C-alpha positions as CSV (number, residue, x, y, z in Angstrom):
1,X,66.3,27.5,-8.6
2,X,68.7,30.2,-7.3
3,X,67.2,32.6,-9.9
4,X,63.7,31.9,-8.7
5,X,64.7,32.4,-5.0
6,X,66.4,35.7,-5.9
7,X,63.3,37.0,-7.7
8,X,61.1,35.9,-4.8
9,X,63.3,37.8,-2.3
10,X,63.4,40.8,-4.7
11,X,59.7,41.3,-4.0
12,X,59.4,40.0,-0.5
13,X,62.1,42.3,0.9
14,X,59.9,45.2,0.0
15,X,56.6,43.6,1.1
16,X,58.2,42.7,4.5
17,X,60.0,45.9,5.2
18,X,58.3,46.3,7.6
19,X,55.7,43.5,7.7
20,X,53.0,45.7,9.0
21,X,50.3,44.2,6.8
22,X,50.9,40.7,8.2
23,X,50.8,42.0,11.8
24,X,47.5,43.8,11.1
25,X,46.0,40.6,9.7
26,X,46.9,38.9,12.9
27,X,45.3,41.7,14.9
28,X,42.2,41.5,12.8
29,X,42.0,37.7,13.3
30,X,42.4,38.2,17.1
31,X,39.6,40.7,17.2
32,X,37.3,38.7,15.0
33,X,37.9,35.6,17.1
34,X,37.7,37.1,20.6
35,X,34.9,39.6,19.9
36,X,32.7,38.6,17.0
37,X,33.4,34.9,17.1
38,X,32.8,34.7,20.9
39,X,29.5,36.6,20.6
40,X,28.1,34.7,17.6
41,X,29.1,31.4,19.2
42,X,26.7,32.2,22.0
43,X,23.9,32.8,19.5
44,X,24.5,29.6,17.5
45,X,23.1,27.1,20.0
46,X,22.8,24.3,17.4
47,X,26.6,23.8,17.4
48,X,28.5,23.4,20.6
49,X,31.9,24.1,18.9
50,X,30.9,27.0,16.6
51,X,33.8,29.1,17.8
52,X,36.2,26.4,16.5
53,X,34.1,26.2,13.3
54,X,34.3,30.0,12.9
55,X,38.1,30.1,13.5
56,X,38.7,27.6,10.7
57,X,36.4,29.6,8.4
58,X,38.3,32.8,9.1
59,X,41.6,31.1,8.3
60,X,40.0,30.0,5.0
61,X,39.0,33.5,4.2
62,X,42.6,34.7,5.0
63,X,43.9,32.0,2.6
64,X,41.5,33.3,-0.1
65,X,42.7,36.9,0.5
66,X,46.3,36.0,0.0
67,X,45.4,34.1,-3.2
68,X,43.6,37.1,-4.5
69,X,46.5,39.4,-3.5
70,X,48.8,37.3,-5.7
71,X,46.7,38.2,-8.8
72,X,46.4,41.9,-7.8
73,X,50.1,42.0,-7.1
74,X,50.8,40.8,-10.6
75,X,48.6,43.6,-12.0
76,X,50.4,46.2,-9.8
77,X,53.7,45.0,-11.2
78,X,52.4,45.8,-14.7
79,X,51.0,49.2,-13.9
80,X,54.2,50.2,-11.9
81,X,56.4,49.2,-14.9
82,X,58.1,46.4,-13.0
83,X,56.6,43.6,-15.2
84,X,58.3,44.9,-18.4
85,X,61.6,44.8,-16.5
86,X,61.0,41.3,-15.3
87,X,60.1,40.2,-18.8
88,X,63.3,41.7,-20.1
89,X,65.4,39.5,-17.8
90,X,67.0,36.4,-19.5
91,X,64.8,33.9,-17.7
92,X,62.2,31.5,-19.0
93,X,58.6,32.6,-18.6
94,X,57.8,29.5,-16.6
95,X,60.3,30.6,-14.0
96,X,58.6,34.0,-13.7
97,X,55.3,32.3,-13.3
98,X,56.7,30.0,-10.6
99,X,58.2,32.9,-8.8
100,X,54.8,34.6,-8.6
101,X,53.1,31.5,-7.4
102,X,55.8,30.6,-4.8
103,X,55.9,34.2,-3.5
104,X,52.2,33.8,-2.8
105,X,52.9,30.6,-1.0
106,X,55.5,32.2,1.2
107,X,53.2,35.1,2.0
108,X,50.5,32.6,2.9
109,X,52.8,30.7,5.2
110,X,53.9,33.9,7.0
111,X,50.3,35.3,7.4
112,X,48.8,32.0,8.6
113,X,51.5,31.3,11.2
114,X,49.8,32.9,14.1
115,X,46.1,32.4,13.1
116,X,46.5,28.8,12.3
117,X,48.5,28.1,15.5
118,X,45.8,29.7,17.5
119,X,43.1,27.8,15.7
120,X,44.8,24.4,16.2
121,X,45.3,25.2,19.9
122,X,41.6,26.0,20.3
123,X,40.6,22.7,18.7
124,X,43.2,20.6,20.5
125,X,43.6,16.9,20.6
126,X,45.1,16.8,17.1
127,X,47.6,14.3,15.6
128,X,50.6,15.6,13.6
129,X,49.1,13.9,10.5
130,X,45.7,15.7,10.8
131,X,47.4,19.1,11.4
132,X,49.8,18.6,8.4
133,X,46.9,17.5,6.2
134,X,45.0,20.6,7.1
135,X,48.0,22.8,6.3
136,X,48.5,21.0,3.0
137,X,44.9,21.6,2.1
138,X,45.2,25.3,2.9
139,X,48.2,25.6,0.6
140,X,46.5,23.6,-2.2
141,X,43.5,25.9,-1.9
142,X,45.7,28.9,-1.9
143,X,47.5,27.9,-5.0
144,X,44.1,27.2,-6.7
145,X,42.8,30.7,-5.8
146,X,46.2,32.2,-6.9
147,X,45.9,30.5,-10.2
148,X,42.3,31.8,-10.7
149,X,43.3,35.4,-9.8
150,X,46.4,35.2,-12.0
151,X,44.2,34.1,-14.9
152,X,41.8,37.0,-14.3
153,X,44.6,39.4,-13.9
154,X,45.2,39.5,-17.6
155,X,41.8,41.3,-18.0
156,X,43.4,44.2,-16.2
157,X,45.8,44.7,-19.2
158,X,42.7,45.7,-21.2
159,X,40.6,47.3,-18.5
160,X,41.7,47.8,-14.9
161,X,38.1,48.9,-13.9
162,X,36.6,45.7,-15.4
163,X,39.2,43.6,-13.6
164,X,38.4,45.3,-10.3
165,X,34.6,44.9,-10.8
166,X,34.9,41.2,-11.7
167,X,37.3,40.3,-8.9
168,X,35.2,42.1,-6.3
169,X,32.0,40.5,-7.4
170,X,33.6,37.1,-7.7
171,X,35.3,37.3,-4.3
172,X,32.0,38.3,-2.6
173,X,30.1,35.4,-4.2
174,X,32.8,32.8,-3.5
175,X,33.0,33.8,0.2
176,X,29.3,34.4,0.9
177,X,28.0,31.4,-1.0
178,X,30.1,28.8,0.7
179,X,30.4,26.9,4.0
180,X,33.1,29.1,5.3
181,X,30.9,30.3,8.2
182,X,27.9,28.0,8.0
183,X,27.6,24.2,7.7
184,X,26.0,22.9,4.5
185,X,23.3,21.1,6.4
186,X,22.1,24.4,7.9
187,X,21.9,26.3,4.7
188,X,18.6,26.9,2.8
189,X,18.3,24.8,-0.4
190,X,18.9,27.8,-2.7
191,X,22.1,28.8,-0.8
192,X,23.3,25.2,-0.5
193,X,23.0,24.8,-4.3
194,X,25.1,28.0,-4.8
195,X,27.6,26.9,-2.1
196,X,28.3,23.7,-4.1
197,X,30.0,25.8,-6.8
198,X,32.3,27.7,-4.4
199,X,35.9,26.3,-4.0
200,X,35.9,27.6,-0.5
201,X,33.2,25.1,0.4
202,X,35.4,22.2,-0.4
203,X,38.5,23.8,1.0
204,X,36.9,24.7,4.4
205,X,35.1,21.4,4.7
206,X,38.2,19.4,3.9
207,X,40.3,21.3,6.5
208,X,37.5,20.7,9.0
209,X,37.4,17.0,8.1
210,X,41.1,16.7,8.9
211,X,40.7,18.6,12.1
212,X,38.1,16.2,13.4
213,X,34.8,18.0,12.8
214,X,31.6,16.0,12.4
215,X,31.7,14.5,8.9
216,X,27.9,14.7,8.7
217,X,28.2,18.5,8.5
218,X,30.7,18.4,5.7
219,X,30.9,17.6,2.1
220,X,32.4,14.3,1.0
221,X,36.2,14.6,1.5
222,X,36.9,12.6,-1.6
223,X,34.9,15.0,-3.7
224,X,36.5,17.9,-1.9
225,X,40.0,16.6,-2.8
226,X,39.0,16.1,-6.4
227,X,37.5,19.6,-6.7
228,X,40.5,21.3,-5.1
229,X,42.9,19.3,-7.3
230,X,41.0,20.2,-10.4
231,X,40.9,23.8,-9.4
232,X,44.6,24.1,-8.7
233,X,45.7,22.2,-11.8
234,X,43.4,23.9,-14.2
235,X,43.9,27.5,-13.0
236,X,47.6,27.2,-12.6
237,X,47.9,25.6,-16.0
238,X,45.7,28.3,-17.6
239,X,47.8,31.1,-15.9
240,X,51.1,29.5,-17.0
241,X,49.7,29.3,-20.6
242,X,48.7,33.0,-20.5
243,X,52.1,33.9,-19.1
244,X,53.7,32.2,-22.1
245,X,51.4,33.5,-24.8
246,X,49.7,36.7,-23.8
247,X,51.8,38.7,-21.3
248,X,54.6,39.4,-23.8
249,X,54.1,42.9,-25.3
250,X,50.8,43.7,-23.5
251,X,50.0,47.3,-22.5
252,X,49.1,48.0,-19.0
253,X,48.2,51.6,-19.2
């Protein structure tokens, strides 16, 4: 475990020196919530608590962003020559994979500290169990997205342009065709059908379920738990397998 912690700190000390990108994410969240969120909540008259709904949705998008960053960071390691160095160390590949995943978890925790605290304070009247359940859901979603992006990152070893195109298109579809900003019951049938395939639909609705939003606006929480579990287990398992079998000896140029 000490080896994994040292590897995590090896990367984090560069990412957080100084932690400007985290502070900027907090600033963006504040602007989005106090300006855009406040304005649009006045326009959405069908929901009395849309600002709360929007705040949770933006936290979900930040979670997705960190998960995507984990995959991109792995690709950057390959192109910068750091990955061959890590592969040369006398450590099992599963520890290297665990290091990448846990580093993403630490970055997620740091980035969501302020936005999630603000969101929970806006919603109010929460029990410790509901708040902890929402946090656990965010981390489970984050690990699932990280696993997905880590799996896709191996495309970059063959074509960085193809990887960028796929990730950009996938990210846009996953966010736009979801219930991150709009309840499922308000979506047109065609959009609702597409939203059913987005993992962010189940992540955002499950977080909102734990935070006390109207269950009639949300997908079934049992289905959401099953989908998020399947996503995390399958994508992390696939990424671990790729780490063991493919990454050795690949060319990143």
